[in-house]
C-alpha positions as CSV (number, residue, x, y, z in Angstrom):
1,M,50.9,77.7,84.7
2,N,54.0,77.3,83.4
3,R,57.3,78.8,86.1
4,L,59.0,81.7,85.7
5,L,62.3,81.0,84.0
6,R,65.3,82.1,86.4
7,C,67.6,84.4,84.9
8,A,70.8,85.2,87.5
9,Y,72.3,88.9,86.8
10,L,75.8,88.4,87.8
11,T,76.7,91.5,90.4
12,M,78.9,93.3,93.2
13,E,78.1,93.1,96.6
14,S,77.3,96.6,97.4
15,L,77.1,98.6,93.7
16,E,77.4,102.1,96.3
17,G,79.0,104.5,94.2
18,F,78.2,103.1,90.8
19,F,75.8,104.0,87.7
20,C,73.6,100.7,87.1
21,S,70.3,100.7,85.4
22,D,69.8,96.7,84.6
23,S,66.3,97.0,86.7
24,L,65.1,98.4,83.7
25,T,65.1,95.2,82.2
26,Y,63.7,93.3,84.4
27,Q,59.3,93.9,83.8
28,P,60.3,93.0,79.6
29,L,61.8,90.0,80.8
30,R,58.6,89.3,83.1
31,D,56.7,90.1,80.3
32,L,58.6,87.4,78.3
33,G,58.5,84.6,81.5
34,W,61.3,85.5,83.3
35,S,62.3,86.7,87.0
36,V,65.2,88.4,87.0
37,E,67.7,88.0,90.6
38,E,71.2,89.6,91.2
39,V,73.4,87.4,92.9
40,P,77.1,88.2,93.9
41,W,79.9,87.4,91.8
42,K,81.1,86.7,95.3
43,K,78.7,84.9,97.1
44,A,79.7,81.2,98.6
45,N,77.1,78.1,97.6
46,V,75.4,79.5,94.9
47,D,73.3,76.5,93.6
48,W,74.0,77.7,89.5
49,R,72.2,74.6,88.6
50,S,68.6,76.8,90.1
51,F,69.1,79.2,87.5
52,D,67.9,78.8,83.7
53,I,70.7,81.2,82.8
54,V,73.1,83.4,84.3
55,V,73.7,86.9,82.6
56,I,77.1,88.6,83.3
57,R,76.0,92.5,84.3
58,S,77.8,94.7,87.2
59,A,80.8,92.7,88.2
60,W,82.6,95.6,87.9
61,D,85.1,94.1,90.6
62,Y,86.3,91.1,89.0
63,F,89.4,92.5,87.5
64,K,90.6,92.8,91.1
65,S,90.8,89.4,91.7
66,P,90.2,88.1,87.9
67,Q,91.1,84.4,88.6
68,T,89.4,83.4,90.8
69,F,86.4,85.6,88.9
70,L,87.4,83.1,85.8
71,K,86.6,80.1,88.5
72,V,83.9,81.3,89.3
73,L,82.8,81.5,85.9
74,E,83.6,77.9,85.1
75,Q,81.2,76.6,88.2
76,I,78.2,78.4,86.5
77,E,79.2,76.1,83.2
78,K,80.1,73.0,85.2
79,S,76.6,72.9,86.2
80,G,75.0,73.2,83.1
81,T,73.4,76.2,83.2
82,R,74.0,78.7,80.2
83,L,76.6,82.1,81.1
84,A,75.8,85.2,79.5
85,N,78.7,85.9,77.9
86,P,80.5,82.5,77.4
87,L,83.6,82.0,79.7
88,R,86.0,81.3,76.2
89,V,84.6,84.9,75.5
90,V,85.7,86.6,78.6
91,K,88.4,84.6,78.7
92,W,89.3,86.3,75.5
93,N,87.9,89.3,76.3
94,L,89.9,89.7,80.1
95,D,93.0,91.2,78.6
96,K,93.0,94.1,76.2
97,S,95.7,92.0,74.7
98,Y,92.8,90.9,72.3
99,L,93.4,94.2,71.1
100,R,97.1,93.1,69.1
101,E,94.9,90.5,67.9
102,L,92.1,92.3,66.4
103,E,94.6,94.9,64.8
104,V,96.5,92.3,63.3
105,Q,93.4,90.8,61.4
106,G,93.0,94.8,60.2
107,T,90.6,96.2,62.5
108,A,92.1,99.8,63.8
109,I,93.2,100.7,67.1
110,V,94.3,103.7,69.1
111,P,97.9,102.8,68.8
112,T,100.0,100.8,71.7
113,L,102.6,100.2,72.9
114,W,102.8,96.7,75.2
115,N,104.9,96.3,77.9
116,E,104.9,93.5,80.9
117,R,105.7,96.8,83.3
118,L,106.7,100.7,83.5
119,L,109.9,102.1,83.5
120,Q,111.2,105.8,83.1
121,S,112.6,104.9,80.4
122,D,109.7,102.8,78.9
123,L,107.8,106.1,79.3
124,D,110.5,108.2,77.4
125,S,111.0,105.9,74.8
126,A,106.6,106.1,74.3
127,F,106.9,110.2,74.6
128,N,109.3,109.7,71.2
129,H,107.8,107.4,69.4
130,F,104.5,108.5,69.0
131,A,105.8,111.6,68.1
132,S,108.5,109.9,65.9
133,E,108.6,108.9,62.4
134,E,107.6,105.3,63.5
135,I,103.9,106.0,62.9
136,A,104.3,107.4,59.3
137,S,105.2,103.4,58.8
138,E,102.0,102.4,59.6
139,E,100.2,105.1,56.7
140,I,99.8,107.4,59.4
141,A,101.1,110.9,58.9
142,S,103.7,111.6,62.3
143,E,102.3,115.0,62.8
144,E,98.5,114.0,63.0
145,I,99.5,111.9,66.1
146,A,102.3,113.2,68.0
147,S,101.7,113.8,71.6
148,E,103.2,115.5,74.6
149,E,100.7,113.5,76.3
150,L,100.0,109.8,77.0
151,V,97.6,107.6,78.5
152,V,98.7,104.4,80.4
153,K,96.5,101.7,81.7
154,P,96.8,98.6,82.9
155,T,96.0,95.8,80.6
156,I,92.8,94.2,83.0
157,G,91.2,96.8,85.1
158,A,87.6,98.6,84.3
159,G,86.4,101.6,85.0
160,A,89.3,104.1,84.0
161,C,90.8,102.9,87.6
162,D,95.0,103.3,87.7
163,T,94.3,105.8,84.2
164,F,96.7,107.8,84.4
165,R,97.2,110.8,81.6
166,L,100.5,112.1,81.3
167,N,102.0,115.3,80.1
168,R,105.9,115.6,79.9
169,E,106.3,118.5,80.1
170,A,104.6,118.4,83.5
171,P,105.7,115.2,85.3
172,D,104.1,115.2,89.0
173,N,102.3,111.9,88.6
174,F,104.8,109.7,86.4
175,A,105.5,109.0,89.9
176,E,102.3,107.2,90.9
177,A,102.1,105.8,87.7
178,L,105.5,103.9,87.7
179,D,104.3,102.9,90.8
180,A,101.3,101.4,89.8
181,F,102.8,99.3,86.8
182,A,105.9,98.8,88.4
183,S,105.3,94.3,88.4
184,R,102.0,95.3,86.3
185,A,101.2,94.7,82.1
186,V,100.7,97.7,81.4
187,M,99.1,100.0,77.4
188,I,100.6,103.0,76.4
189,Q,99.2,105.2,74.1
190,P,99.1,109.0,72.6
191,F,96.7,110.8,73.9
192,L,93.7,111.8,71.8
193,S,92.6,115.4,71.4
194,S,89.4,114.4,69.9
195,V,88.2,111.9,73.3
196,V,88.1,115.6,75.1
197,E,86.5,117.5,71.7
198,R,84.5,114.7,70.4
199,G,83.8,112.0,72.7
200,E,83.5,108.3,72.7
201,F,81.5,107.1,71.0
202,S,79.7,103.1,71.8
203,L,78.1,101.0,70.0
204,F,76.0,98.3,71.7
205,F,74.8,94.6,69.6
206,F,72.2,92.9,71.6
207,G,72.2,89.1,70.2
208,D,73.9,90.5,67.3
209,E,71.6,93.2,66.4
210,F,72.1,96.7,66.5
211,S,70.9,98.5,69.4
212,H,71.5,101.9,70.0
213,C,74.2,104.4,70.8
214,I,75.7,107.0,72.9
215,S,78.3,110.0,72.6
216,K,80.5,110.0,75.9
217,L,82.4,113.8,76.9
218,P,84.6,114.3,79.9
219,K,83.7,116.8,82.8
220,P,85.8,119.5,82.1
221,G,89.2,119.3,83.0
222,D,89.0,115.6,82.9
223,F,89.8,113.0,80.3
224,R,87.3,109.8,81.5
225,V,83.8,109.6,80.0
226,Q,82.7,107.4,82.6
227,E,79.4,108.6,84.4
228,E,81.1,107.9,87.9
229,H,83.8,110.5,87.2
230,G,81.0,112.9,86.1
231,G,81.1,112.0,81.9
232,L,78.4,113.2,79.9
233,I,76.7,110.7,78.4
234,K,74.0,111.0,75.1
235,V,72.2,109.3,73.0
236,C,73.3,110.3,69.5
237,P,72.8,108.5,65.8
238,A,75.1,105.8,64.8
239,E,77.1,106.8,62.2
240,S,78.0,104.2,59.0
241,D,81.4,103.7,59.1
242,M,81.0,103.8,63.1
243,L,78.4,100.4,62.6
244,A,80.5,98.7,59.0
245,L,83.9,98.7,61.4
246,S,81.5,97.6,64.7
247,R,80.3,95.4,62.2
248,R,83.6,93.7,61.3
249,V,84.8,93.7,64.7
250,L,81.9,91.4,65.6
251,D,83.2,89.0,62.2
252,A,86.7,88.8,63.8
253,I,85.3,87.9,67.0
254,G,83.3,85.1,65.2
255,E,81.2,84.5,68.9
256,P,77.9,83.7,69.1
257,L,77.5,86.6,72.0
258,L,74.4,88.2,74.3
259,Y,75.8,91.1,74.2
260,A,78.5,93.3,72.8
261,R,79.4,96.9,73.8
262,I,82.0,97.8,70.6
263,D,84.3,102.0,71.6
264,L,85.4,103.9,68.9
265,V,86.8,107.3,69.1
266,F,88.5,109.7,66.7
267,L,92.6,109.6,65.5
268,P,93.4,113.0,64.6
269,S,93.9,112.1,60.5
270,G,89.8,111.7,61.6
271,E,90.0,107.1,60.8
272,L,87.9,105.3,63.7
273,A,89.1,102.9,65.6
274,V,88.5,101.1,68.2
275,I,89.9,102.1,71.9
276,E,88.0,98.6,73.7
277,V,85.8,95.7,73.0
278,E,83.3,94.9,75.7
279,L,82.4,92.0,76.4
280,I,82.7,90.6,79.8
281,E,80.4,92.7,82.5
282,P,79.7,96.3,79.8
283,S,77.5,99.7,81.4
284,L,74.7,99.0,78.1
285,Y,73.1,102.6,79.5
286,F,69.4,101.7,79.3
287,G,68.5,105.2,80.6
288,Y,69.1,106.0,77.3
289,D,67.4,104.6,74.2
290,D,62.8,103.7,75.7
291,R,63.5,100.7,73.6
292,S,67.1,98.9,74.2
293,A,66.0,97.4,78.0
294,S,63.3,95.3,76.1
295,R,65.7,94.9,73.0
296,F,67.7,93.2,75.7
297,A,65.1,91.5,77.7
298,A,64.9,89.8,74.1
299,A,67.7,88.3,73.1
300,V,68.3,86.5,76.6
301,D,64.9,84.5,75.5
302,R,66.3,84.3,71.8
303,M,69.4,82.8,73.1
304,Y,67.7,80.6,76.0
305,R,64.5,79.2,74.1
306,Y,66.1,79.3,70.7
307,N,70.2,78.7,70.5
């Protein structure tokens, strides 16, 4: 009898307080000849050679120690065991400045200002910028995107941690945001009302094949769409323009991927824009599509056996 192939899912030491549906893939993988073991990425003295493939899954605290996380991934690749997604992809996707590269290549992203740190003067400039005629030079009418609210967030982060919604007329939380980014790179964006009105849309691709699409709406009074923050998640059809934009993003990346999640939002002009590309440890929301776990398992199996 052939042995079961061994798959390690990189995870956290504790998933308490998080929503994780990765266990739904265990039986589909077993049906294809695999066993799955969850391994915390901080665990010491792991023999990575004992696994046939290591898949980064719920390592959602990696951003607190990104260089240590990268060293673990380097150890995995040096062991000769396949890592998915590969280290070079993780390094590219680790800092959200990858969005700037996509923008240069012609991908529509949420308009963003990039700062090495955050000062009050930066906030003043950002409010003025996003309400000014500068936006018109990007062929978006200024009145379409002018905002009295900003969203500031870290360039390396996850789960909306240290993400602030700032209102020019109610600066109560300015000090907290300024303190959070006093010596830390930050991205500044206009707050988009479409996020609370229409939601954020996530399209999932496994082994370059489209799997499913979900919409994520924040709970009333919030702007964060993650389940951990009370977001309302539901499966929805992927419109043709969503698929087309997502495919352009994947083509621009140009790397073989086990999984990719493309997060899209609508600008006030009605144009779709990329808000994030998740290639490291995205939640894949297997529980919202009955066949998604089987699609993922098949992609893991194909990557190992045929690539």
